[in-house]
C-alpha positions as CSV (number, residue, x, y, z in Angstrom):
1,X,-14.7,-1.9,-11.9
2,X,-18.3,-3.1,-12.3
3,X,-21.5,-2.4,-10.3
4,X,-24.6,-4.4,-9.7
5,X,-28.0,-2.8,-8.8
6,X,-29.4,-5.1,-6.2
7,X,-32.8,-3.6,-5.7
8,X,-31.4,-0.2,-4.9
9,X,-28.4,-1.6,-3.1
10,X,-25.2,-0.9,-5.1
11,X,-22.7,-3.8,-5.1
12,X,-19.3,-2.6,-6.3
13,X,-17.2,-5.2,-7.9
14,X,-13.6,-3.8,-7.8
15,X,-12.1,-6.9,-6.2
16,X,-13.1,-10.6,-5.7
17,X,-16.3,-10.8,-3.6
18,X,-17.0,-13.4,-0.9
19,X,-20.3,-15.4,-1.1
20,X,-21.4,-17.2,2.1
21,X,-23.5,-20.3,1.4
22,X,-26.6,-21.2,3.5
23,X,-28.0,-24.6,2.7
24,X,-31.7,-24.8,3.7
25,X,-31.7,-28.4,2.5
26,X,-31.3,-31.9,4.1
27,X,-29.1,-33.3,1.3
28,X,-26.6,-30.8,0.0
29,X,-22.9,-31.1,-1.0
30,X,-22.1,-29.6,2.4
31,X,-23.9,-29.8,5.7
32,X,-27.5,-28.7,6.0
33,X,-27.8,-25.6,8.1
34,X,-31.6,-25.2,8.5
35,X,-31.8,-28.7,10.2
36,X,-30.2,-27.0,13.2
37,X,-33.1,-24.6,13.5
38,X,-33.8,-21.2,12.0
39,X,-32.1,-19.4,15.0
40,X,-28.9,-21.3,14.4
41,X,-29.1,-20.6,10.7
42,X,-29.5,-16.9,11.3
43,X,-26.5,-17.0,13.7
44,X,-24.4,-18.6,11.0
45,X,-25.4,-16.0,8.5
46,X,-24.6,-13.2,10.9
47,X,-21.2,-14.9,11.5
48,X,-20.5,-14.9,7.8
49,X,-21.5,-11.2,7.4
50,X,-19.2,-10.3,10.4
51,X,-16.4,-12.2,8.8
52,X,-16.7,-10.3,5.5
53,X,-19.2,-12.1,3.3
54,X,-20.5,-9.7,0.6
55,X,-23.4,-11.9,-0.5
56,X,-25.4,-14.6,1.3
57,X,-26.5,-17.3,-1.1
58,X,-29.5,-19.2,0.2
59,X,-30.7,-22.5,-1.5
60,X,-33.6,-24.7,-0.7
61,X,-32.9,-27.5,-3.2
62,X,-29.8,-29.6,-3.4
63,X,-27.8,-29.7,-6.6
64,X,-25.4,-32.4,-5.7
65,X,-25.0,-35.2,-8.3
66,X,-27.9,-37.6,-8.2
67,X,-30.1,-35.4,-6.0
68,X,-33.9,-35.8,-6.3
69,X,-35.9,-32.8,-7.4
70,X,-38.4,-31.2,-5.0
71,X,-41.3,-28.9,-5.9
72,X,-41.2,-25.1,-6.0
73,X,-43.7,-25.0,-3.2
74,X,-41.4,-27.1,-0.8
75,X,-38.5,-24.9,-1.8
76,X,-40.4,-21.7,-1.0
77,X,-41.3,-23.1,2.4
78,X,-37.6,-23.7,3.2
79,X,-36.2,-20.3,2.0
80,X,-38.9,-17.7,2.3
81,X,-39.0,-17.4,6.2
82,X,-35.2,-17.4,6.4
83,X,-34.9,-14.6,3.9
84,X,-37.6,-12.5,5.5
85,X,-36.0,-12.8,9.0
86,X,-32.5,-12.1,7.7
87,X,-33.7,-8.9,5.9
88,X,-35.6,-7.9,9.0
89,X,-32.5,-8.1,11.1
90,X,-30.0,-7.0,8.5
91,X,-31.8,-4.8,5.9
92,X,-28.6,-3.9,4.1
93,X,-27.4,-7.4,3.5
94,X,-27.4,-8.7,-0.1
95,X,-29.0,-12.1,-0.5
96,X,-29.0,-14.3,-3.6
97,X,-31.5,-17.1,-4.1
98,X,-30.1,-20.3,-5.5
99,X,-33.0,-21.8,-7.6
100,X,-34.0,-22.9,-11.0
101,X,-37.7,-22.3,-10.4
102,X,-39.1,-19.0,-11.5
103,X,-41.8,-19.2,-8.7
104,X,-39.2,-19.6,-6.1
105,X,-37.1,-16.7,-7.6
106,X,-40.1,-14.4,-7.5
107,X,-41.1,-15.4,-3.9
108,X,-37.5,-14.9,-2.7
109,X,-37.1,-11.5,-4.3
110,X,-40.4,-10.4,-2.8
111,X,-39.2,-11.7,0.6
112,X,-36.0,-9.5,0.3
113,X,-33.4,-11.3,-1.8
114,X,-31.9,-9.2,-4.6
115,X,-30.0,-11.6,-6.8
116,X,-31.1,-14.8,-8.6
117,X,-28.6,-17.6,-8.9
118,X,-29.7,-20.2,-11.4
119,X,-27.6,-23.3,-12.0
120,X,-29.6,-24.2,-15.1
121,X,-29.4,-20.8,-17.0
122,X,-33.1,-20.9,-17.5
123,X,-33.1,-24.4,-19.1
124,X,-35.2,-26.0,-16.3
125,X,-37.9,-23.4,-16.3
126,X,-38.9,-21.5,-19.4
127,X,-40.4,-18.7,-17.3
128,X,-37.2,-17.9,-15.5
129,X,-35.6,-15.4,-17.9
130,X,-38.8,-13.4,-18.4
131,X,-39.4,-13.3,-14.6
132,X,-35.8,-12.1,-13.9
133,X,-36.3,-9.4,-16.5
134,X,-39.6,-8.3,-15.0
135,X,-38.1,-8.3,-11.5
136,X,-35.1,-6.2,-12.6
137,X,-32.5,-7.9,-10.5
138,X,-29.0,-9.3,-11.3
139,X,-28.9,-12.9,-12.7
140,X,-26.2,-15.4,-12.2
141,X,-26.4,-17.7,-15.2
142,X,-24.5,-21.1,-14.9
143,X,-23.5,-23.6,-17.5
144,X,-24.7,-27.2,-16.9
145,X,-25.6,-30.1,-19.1
146,X,-28.8,-31.9,-18.1
147,X,-29.9,-31.7,-14.5
148,X,-28.4,-32.7,-11.1
149,X,-30.0,-36.1,-11.5
150,X,-28.1,-37.0,-14.7
151,X,-25.3,-34.4,-15.2
152,X,-22.4,-36.6,-14.3
153,X,-23.2,-38.9,-17.3
154,X,-23.1,-35.9,-19.7
155,X,-19.5,-34.8,-19.0
156,X,-18.4,-35.2,-22.6
157,X,-17.0,-32.4,-24.8
158,X,-14.9,-32.0,-27.9
159,X,-13.7,-28.6,-26.7
160,X,-15.1,-27.7,-23.3
161,X,-14.0,-24.1,-23.4
162,X,-15.5,-23.5,-26.9
163,X,-18.8,-25.3,-25.9
164,X,-19.2,-23.3,-22.7
165,X,-18.3,-20.0,-24.5
166,X,-20.8,-20.7,-27.2
167,X,-23.4,-21.5,-24.6
168,X,-22.9,-18.1,-22.9
169,X,-23.0,-16.2,-26.2
170,X,-26.5,-17.6,-26.8
171,X,-27.6,-17.2,-23.1
172,X,-26.5,-13.6,-22.9
173,X,-28.4,-12.9,-26.1
174,X,-31.5,-14.5,-24.5
175,X,-31.0,-12.6,-21.3
176,X,-30.7,-9.3,-23.2
177,X,-33.9,-10.2,-25.1
178,X,-35.6,-10.7,-21.7
179,X,-34.5,-7.2,-20.5
180,X,-32.0,-8.6,-18.0
181,X,-29.5,-5.9,-17.4
182,X,-26.9,-7.3,-14.9
183,X,-25.7,-10.8,-15.9
184,X,-23.0,-12.8,-14.1
185,X,-21.7,-15.9,-15.8
186,X,-20.7,-19.1,-13.9
187,X,-18.8,-21.8,-15.9
188,X,-20.2,-24.4,-13.6
189,X,-17.2,-26.2,-12.2
190,X,-18.1,-29.7,-11.3
191,X,-21.5,-29.6,-13.1
192,X,-21.4,-32.1,-15.9
193,X,-17.6,-31.7,-16.0
194,X,-14.7,-33.9,-15.1
195,X,-11.7,-32.6,-13.0
196,X,-9.8,-32.2,-16.3
197,X,-12.7,-30.1,-17.8
198,X,-12.6,-27.9,-14.6
199,X,-8.9,-27.2,-14.8
200,X,-9.1,-26.5,-18.6
201,X,-11.9,-23.9,-17.9
202,X,-10.0,-22.4,-15.0
203,X,-6.9,-22.0,-17.2
204,X,-9.0,-20.4,-20.0
205,X,-11.1,-18.1,-17.8
206,X,-9.6,-14.9,-19.4
207,X,-11.2,-15.9,-22.7
208,X,-14.6,-15.3,-21.2
209,X,-13.8,-11.6,-20.8
210,X,-14.8,-11.3,-24.5
211,X,-18.4,-11.7,-23.4
């Protein structure tokens, strides 16, 4: 059994947890939720909580292949009001912010989020790891080559399991150096990986327990 300290809210991991995804974007893998209006988005989040979601993951920037990057300021405009309203209505809910910008991470945590979910593992913003350490919240660190703009052209590996494992060995050391206490690793299925790479990683997931 593991526990995560989410800004004073204890998240017990003694079974698989369910994460509900809220897309505050116009161009995500799946449908945009915020385009239907903030009230509809809140209603969807409440439906997810009622149906058993343990975490709500809110993202203001698409990470689909070929997506165009937006600024941290635009991302904050999309996610901050939503997080504040959700926490106001459901103060006990646990929200993760899906971002690779340290400025967005800090704004979201200040608004009420309690986990940072970074698809770049700090590679797209050098300030991310120090900010996470200073904020004292759990960090979801994902493996990805390149960025969403070019990742599909970088899906080449001699040994995908070894390369992803080596990546996390280095990243966990960097997280520890930045005083990040709670680290969750994400192998990044579909991010700079073919279907064959995804299945190989899935088969070899037990290897990552060594971390």
